[in-house]
Every structure is written in structure tokens, then in C-alpha cells.
N, CA and C of each residue as an Amber inpcrd file, in Angstrom:
protein
   360
  59.9200000 -71.5710000 -88.9180000  58.5100000 -71.5760000 -88.5730000
  58.3490000 -70.9950000 -87.1720000  57.4550000 -70.0440000 -87.0400000
  57.2330000 -69.4330000 -85.7340000  56.3670000 -70.3290000 -84.8670000
  56.3510000 -70.0320000 -83.5600000  55.5560000 -70.8130000 -82.6110000
  54.0860000 -70.8040000 -83.0030000  53.5570000 -69.6220000 -83.3710000
  52.1350000 -69.5420000 -83.7230000  51.8220000 -70.3290000 -84.9880000
  52.7770000 -70.4430000 -85.9110000  52.5510000 -71.2250000 -87.1200000
  52.5210000 -72.7160000 -86.8270000  53.1240000 -73.1550000 -85.7260000
  53.1510000 -74.5590000 -85.3590000  51.8260000 -75.0160000 -84.7580000
  51.0000000 -74.1210000 -84.3080000  49.7410000 -74.4790000 -83.6580000
  48.7590000 -75.0580000 -84.6610000  48.0530000 -76.0970000 -84.2240000
  47.0390000 -76.7300000 -85.0590000  45.6960000 -76.0290000 -84.9450000
  45.4410000 -75.3690000 -83.8040000  44.1350000 -74.7770000 -83.5190000
  44.2870000 -73.3200000 -83.1090000  43.2930000 -72.5070000 -83.4790000
  43.2470000 -71.1220000 -83.0010000  42.8880000 -71.1260000 -81.5250000
  43.5210000 -70.2410000 -80.7820000  43.2470000 -70.1530000 -79.3470000
  42.4210000 -68.9150000 -79.0530000  41.4700000 -69.0880000 -78.1430000
  40.6300000 -67.9790000 -77.6960000  41.1170000 -67.5330000 -76.3240000
  41.4220000 -66.2420000 -76.1910000  41.7890000 -65.7040000 -74.8800000
  40.5500000 -65.7450000 -74.0020000  40.6020000 -66.5500000 -72.9540000
  39.4190000 -66.7500000 -72.1160000  39.8370000 -67.1160000 -70.7060000
  39.2110000 -66.4720000 -69.7380000  39.4520000 -66.7820000 -68.3300000
  38.3070000 -67.6590000 -67.8280000  38.6320000 -68.9010000 -67.5000000
  37.6460000 -69.8610000 -67.0040000  38.2270000 -70.5540000 -65.7850000
  37.4300000 -70.6620000 -64.7420000  37.8880000 -71.3820000 -63.5590000
  37.8940000 -72.8770000 -63.8330000  38.8210000 -73.5670000 -63.1610000
  38.9090000 -75.0120000 -63.3220000  39.4940000 -75.6610000 -62.0870000
  39.2590000 -76.9510000 -61.9840000  39.8870000 -77.7910000 -60.9590000
  40.7380000 -78.8060000 -61.7050000  41.8840000 -79.1600000 -61.1150000
  42.7460000 -80.1360000 -61.7770000  43.2290000 -81.1800000 -60.7860000
  43.5420000 -82.3470000 -61.3310000  44.1640000 -83.4370000 -60.5730000
  45.2630000 -84.0180000 -61.4310000  46.4710000 -84.1080000 -60.8850000
  47.5700000 -84.7730000 -61.5690000  47.4650000 -86.2610000 -61.2610000
  47.6580000 -87.0810000 -62.2880000  47.4460000 -88.5150000 -62.1520000
  48.7560000 -89.2780000 -62.2180000  48.8970000 -90.2860000 -61.3710000
  50.0710000 -91.1490000 -61.3600000  50.1030000 -91.9820000 -62.6330000
  51.2840000 -92.0870000 -63.2480000  51.4280000 -92.9250000 -64.4370000
  51.2660000 -94.3980000 -64.0930000  51.6230000 -94.7670000 -62.8690000
  51.5900000 -96.1790000 -62.4710000  50.1770000 -96.7110000 -62.3090000
  49.3440000 -95.9860000 -61.5390000  48.0190000 -96.5320000 -61.2390000
  46.8810000 -95.5340000 -61.4370000  47.1710000 -94.3510000 -61.9470000
  46.1280000 -93.3640000 -62.2070000  45.6050000 -92.6470000 -60.9790000
  46.2480000 -92.8830000 -59.8180000  45.7850000 -92.2220000 -58.5960000
  46.1610000 -90.7370000 -58.6140000  45.4620000 -89.9620000 -57.8090000
  45.6580000 -88.5240000 -57.7120000  46.9440000 -88.2310000 -56.9390000
  47.8920000 -87.5100000 -57.5580000  49.1480000 -87.1720000 -56.8850000
  49.2130000 -85.7060000 -56.4550000  48.3880000 -84.8660000 -57.0560000
  48.3550000 -83.4350000 -56.7340000  47.0310000 -82.9020000 -57.2580000
  46.4240000 -81.9910000 -56.5260000  45.2060000 -81.3660000 -57.0330000
  45.1710000 -79.9070000 -56.6370000  44.3850000 -79.1500000 -57.3660000
  44.2760000 -77.7360000 -57.0700000  43.2540000 -77.0760000 -57.9670000
  43.2340000 -75.7540000 -57.9010000  42.3650000 -74.9680000 -58.7620000
  43.2250000 -73.9870000 -59.5350000  42.6900000 -73.5000000 -60.6280000
  43.4040000 -72.5480000 -61.4520000  42.4340000 -71.8860000 -62.4050000
  42.9880000 -71.3090000 -63.4580000  42.1450000 -70.7120000 -64.4830000
  42.8330000 -70.8240000 -65.8270000  42.0120000 -70.8140000 -66.8630000
  42.5580000 -70.8060000 -68.2080000  42.9640000 -69.3790000 -68.5560000
  43.9880000 -69.2520000 -69.3740000  44.3410000 -67.9580000 -69.9560000
  43.9300000 -67.9280000 -71.4210000  44.0170000 -69.0920000 -72.0720000
  43.4510000 -69.2640000 -73.4030000  43.1180000 -70.7340000 -73.5890000
  42.2860000 -71.0110000 -74.5840000  41.7980000 -72.3700000 -74.7820000
  41.5460000 -72.6020000 -76.2680000  41.7310000 -73.8450000 -76.7010000
  41.4350000 -74.2400000 -78.0740000  40.8950000 -75.6620000 -78.0540000
  40.5850000 -76.1890000 -79.2380000  40.1430000 -77.5790000 -79.3370000
  41.2440000 -78.5430000 -78.9050000  42.4870000 -78.1000000 -79.0030000
  43.6060000 -78.9900000 -78.7320000  44.2650000 -78.8410000 -77.3830000
  43.9340000 -77.7760000 -76.6450000  44.5980000 -77.6040000 -75.3650000
  44.2540000 -76.2960000 -74.6860000  45.0160000 -76.0290000 -73.6330000
  44.7190000 -74.8710000 -72.7970000  46.0160000 -74.3240000 -72.2080000
  46.0560000 -73.0120000 -72.0100000  47.1210000 -72.3780000 -71.2440000
  46.5560000 -72.1860000 -69.8500000  47.1830000 -72.8060000 -68.8720000
  46.6620000 -72.9120000 -67.5150000  47.5090000 -72.0940000 -66.5500000
  46.8550000 -71.3570000 -65.6530000  47.5320000 -70.5930000 -64.6050000
  47.1920000 -71.2190000 -63.2550000  48.2360000 -71.5350000 -62.4620000
  48.0490000 -72.1600000 -61.1510000  48.9930000 -71.5210000 -60.1320000
  48.7830000 -71.8600000 -58.8650000  49.6780000 -71.4080000 -57.7960000
  50.7860000 -72.4070000 -57.5140000  50.7240000 -73.5810000 -58.1280000
  51.7270000 -74.6290000 -57.9240000  52.2910000 -75.0580000 -59.2680000
  53.5680000 -75.4420000 -59.3060000  54.1300000 -75.9140000 -60.5690000
  53.5640000 -77.2810000 -60.9400000  53.4810000 -77.5250000 -62.2400000
  53.0720000 -78.8260000 -62.7530000  54.2690000 -79.4460000 -63.4570000
  54.4300000 -80.7370000 -63.2910000  55.5640000 -81.4580000 -63.8580000
  55.3300000 -81.7270000 -65.3400000  56.2260000 -81.2320000 -66.2170000
  56.0760000 -81.5450000 -67.6390000  56.0450000 -83.0580000 -67.8520000
  55.2440000 -83.4730000 -68.7720000  54.9240000 -84.8640000 -69.1250000
  53.8850000 -85.4700000 -68.1920000  53.4710000 -84.7450000 -67.1470000
  52.4540000 -85.2360000 -66.2100000  51.1060000 -85.3440000 -66.9180000
  50.3550000 -86.3860000 -66.6160000  48.9810000 -86.5160000 -67.0830000
  48.0880000 -85.7970000 -66.0750000  47.1240000 -85.0340000 -66.5870000
  46.2970000 -84.1930000 -65.7310000  44.8310000 -84.3340000 -66.1350000
  43.9720000 -84.3500000 -65.1470000  42.5280000 -84.3660000 -65.3680000
  41.9970000 -82.9810000 -65.0250000  41.2480000 -82.3780000 -65.9500000
  40.7440000 -81.0190000 -65.7780000  39.2200000 -81.0070000 -65.7840000
  38.6410000 -80.2100000 -64.9190000  37.2110000 -79.9180000 -64.9420000
  37.1020000 -78.4160000 -65.1580000  36.6280000 -78.0230000 -66.3570000
  36.6460000 -76.6200000 -66.7730000  35.2190000 -76.0940000 -66.8970000
  34.9730000 -74.9280000 -66.3070000  33.6720000 -74.2660000 -66.4200000
  33.6680000 -73.3830000 -67.6650000  32.8460000 -73.7500000 -68.6490000
  32.6930000 -72.9770000 -69.8830000  31.2880000 -72.3830000 -69.9020000
  31.1650000 -71.1620000 -69.4770000  29.8590000 -70.5120000 -69.3240000
  28.9700000 -71.3920000 -68.4660000  27.8600000 -71.8930000 -69.0210000
  26.9260000 -72.6820000 -68.2160000  27.2330000 -74.1720000 -68.2270000
  28.2400000 -74.6250000 -68.9480000  28.5600000 -76.0480000 -69.0650000
  29.9210000 -76.3360000 -68.4370000  30.0080000 -77.4460000 -67.7310000
  31.2750000 -77.9110000 -67.1630000  31.7140000 -79.1270000 -67.9650000
  32.9760000 -79.1230000 -68.4280000  33.4910000 -80.2710000 -69.1700000
  34.6480000 -80.8990000 -68.4070000  34.8140000 -82.2030000 -68.6060000
  35.9330000 -82.9510000 -68.0410000  36.8140000 -83.4060000 -69.1870000
  38.1150000 -83.2140000 -69.0320000  39.0480000 -83.5890000 -70.0880000
  40.3770000 -83.9900000 -69.4650000  41.0530000 -84.9240000 -70.1100000
  42.4140000 -85.2830000 -69.6990000  43.3880000 -84.6160000 -70.6530000
  44.5870000 -84.3640000 -70.1420000  45.6080000 -83.7460000 -70.9590000
  46.9920000 -84.0970000 -70.4590000  47.9700000 -83.6250000 -71.2080000
  49.3750000 -83.8400000 -70.8560000  50.0210000 -82.4720000 -70.6840000
  50.7580000 -82.2970000 -69.5940000  51.4880000 -81.0530000 -69.3570000
  52.7010000 -81.0560000 -70.2880000  52.7720000 -80.0870000 -71.1950000
  53.8900000 -80.0050000 -72.1330000  55.0350000 -79.1700000 -71.5820000
  54.7020000 -78.1330000 -70.8170000  55.7210000 -77.2640000 -70.2320000
  55.1100000 -76.4870000 -69.0740000  55.9800000 -75.9700000 -68.2070000
  55.5420000 -75.1600000 -67.0660000  56.6160000 -74.1150000 -66.7900000
  56.2000000 -72.8610000 -66.6220000  57.1240000 -71.7640000 -66.3330000
  56.5900000 -70.9540000 -65.1670000  57.5180000 -70.4580000 -64.3480000
  57.1190000 -69.5990000 -63.2280000  57.0520000 -68.1590000 -63.6980000
  55.9710000 -67.4970000 -63.3380000  55.8150000 -66.0630000 -63.5550000
  56.1610000 -65.3560000 -62.2550000  55.8120000 -64.0880000 -62.1710000
  56.0550000 -63.3160000 -60.9590000  55.1580000 -63.7880000 -59.8220000
  55.5860000 -63.5440000 -58.6040000  54.7900000 -63.7820000 -57.3860000
  54.3420000 -65.2250000 -57.2030000  55.1260000 -66.1810000 -57.6500000
  54.7840000 -67.5790000 -57.4130000  53.6250000 -68.1110000 -58.2280000
  53.3160000 -67.4750000 -59.3440000  52.2700000 -67.9490000 -60.2510000
  52.9510000 -68.7490000 -61.3620000  52.3250000 -69.8520000 -61.7540000
  52.8830000 -70.7250000 -62.7810000  51.9260000 -70.8150000 -63.9630000
  52.4880000 -70.8450000 -65.1680000  51.6810000 -71.0860000 -66.3590000
  52.1700000 -72.3740000 -67.0060000  51.2250000 -73.1440000 -67.5180000
  51.5370000 -74.4450000 -68.1130000  50.7640000 -74.6220000 -69.4050000
  51.4220000 -75.2110000 -70.3780000  50.7630000 -75.5830000 -71.6230000
  50.2630000 -77.0130000 -71.5100000  48.9680000 -77.2120000 -71.7420000
  48.3440000 -78.5240000 -71.6200000  47.7850000 -78.9290000 -72.9760000
  48.1040000 -80.1410000 -73.4180000  47.5440000 -80.6900000 -74.6520000
  46.4460000 -81.6820000 -74.2940000  45.2320000 -81.4530000 -74.8230000
  44.1130000 -82.3550000 -74.5550000  44.3080000 -83.6870000 -75.2740000
  43.8680000 -84.7610000 -74.6320000  43.7800000 -86.0390000 -75.3290000
  42.5730000 -86.8590000 -74.9100000  41.8480000 -86.4350000 -73.9120000
  40.7390000 -87.2400000 -73.4290000  39.4330000 -86.4890000 -73.3250000
  39.0580000 -85.7530000 -74.3680000  37.7950000 -85.0200000 -74.3420000
  36.6600000 -85.9760000 -74.6910000  35.6630000 -86.0350000 -73.8220000
  34.5080000 -86.9090000 -74.0520000  33.7360000 -86.4430000 -75.2870000
  33.2020000 -87.3960000 -76.0420000  32.4250000 -87.0770000 -77.2410000
  31.2810000 -86.1150000 -76.9330000  30.6250000 -86.2920000 -75.7930000
  29.4960000 -85.4290000 -75.4250000  29.9310000 -83.9960000 -75.1260000
  31.1850000 -83.8090000 -74.7210000  31.6780000 -82.4740000 -74.3660000
  32.2350000 -81.7070000 -75.5600000  32.5870000 -82.4160000 -76.6300000
  33.2020000 -81.7710000 -77.7900000  32.3050000 -80.6800000 -78.3900000
  30.9900000 -80.9280000 -78.6040000  30.1430000 -79.8530000 -79.1460000
  30.0670000 -78.6270000 -78.2310000  30.0860000 -78.8390000 -76.9210000
  30.0390000 -77.7100000 -75.9830000  31.3000000 -76.8560000 -76.1040000
  32.4510000 -77.5120000 -76.2120000  33.7050000 -76.7760000 -76.3800000
  33.6910000 -76.0240000 -77.7030000  33.2470000 -76.6630000 -78.7760000
  33.1970000 -75.9930000 -80.0790000  32.2860000 -74.7740000 -80.0660000
  31.0990000 -74.8990000 -79.4790000  30.1790000 -73.7540000 -79.4050000
  30.8000000 -72.6160000 -78.5910000  31.4570000 -72.9760000 -77.5020000
  32.1100000 -71.9710000 -76.6660000  33.1790000 -71.2300000 -77.4750000
  34.0090000 -71.9660000 -78.1980000  35.0730000 -71.3490000 -78.9880000
  34.5080000 -70.5160000 -80.1350000  33.4550000 -71.0020000 -80.7830000
  32.8500000 -70.2600000 -81.8900000  32.3280000 -68.9010000 -81.4380000
  31.9050000 -68.7990000 -80.1910000  31.3900000 -67.5200000 -79.6930000
  32.4690000 -66.4350000 -79.6870000  33.7320000 -66.8180000 -79.6890000
  34.8310000 -65.8460000 -79.7210000  35.1370000 -65.3740000 -81.1360000
  34.7540000 -66.1790000 -82.1360000  35.1460000 -65.8780000 -83.5080000
  34.0350000 -65.2830000 -84.3490000  32.8300000 -65.1730000 -83.7900000
  31.7360000 -64.5620000 -84.5400000  31.9700000 -63.0650000 -84.6460000
  31.6500000 -62.5320000 -85.8170000  31.8130000 -61.0940000 -86.0190000
  30.7160000 -60.3390000 -85.2810000  31.0610000 -59.2040000 -84.6910000
  30.0300000 -58.4040000 -84.0180000  29.0460000 -57.8440000 -85.0450000
  27.8110000 -57.5550000 -84.6510000  26.8370000 -56.9810000 -85.5950000
  27.3050000 -55.6230000 -86.1020000  26.9540000 -55.3310000 -87.3390000
  27.3620000 -54.0400000 -87.9080000  26.5320000 -52.9120000 -87.2980000
  27.0680000 -51.7010000 -87.3560000  26.4200000 -50.5280000 -86.7520000
  25.5730000 -49.7770000 -87.7680000  25.0920000 -50.4550000 -88.8120000
  24.2910000 -49.7910000 -89.8600000  22.9960000 -49.2900000 -89.3590000
């Protein structure tokens, strides 16, 4: 089974600015914070680009700007790899999306999958 076949959700290539905070497992306090951007996003997670490495298994709180709506979501860092020039990419799995934010994320994702109008 290929990596893409293992995915539960289709991912939309999308650049969105975000702020993140890494949370302590012991008491939920902020252990690291920064800004970054999404490289792709789905209902289940996000590919995140940052200037600092993120610790795999770390719990992270994200505030993501999706067009005119900002959503807050918690996730788990599944992996982190260094790219060129000190840039890091991390796979984040969502687990704490608020019920009120779910429709906004779905509408945002649907905008990537709609067919363009025909040229008739």
C-alpha cells in the first residue's frame, strides 16, 4: 500500500498563515510557539512549514487563517523533517477541531474540488 493510499482524506495544496503553540503533556502549558504556514490541508490534518523543528508526538494548538475565517484546532505532530536552509516540515493530525469550525473547514476544502466553469 502506498503512502497516498493510506490517507483517509484528500489534501488540498494550500498556503495559509498560522500561529502555533506546543503544549506540555504534564499541564498543558505553552512550551514553544511560533508562526508558519500550511503546505496542504485536509479534514484530518495539515502539512506545516516552520522555521523551528517540532517534536514528534508533541501536542500542538494551531490558529489557521482560512480565507476570511480563522479556526482553532489541536493536533499531534506525527513527524518532522528538515528541508534546505533551516526550514522544517511537519505532519500534523487534527484531533481537537471545534464543532463550529468544522463547516468552515469543509467549505474551504470544497472550494478546491469544485470543477471550473466550462468554456462553452
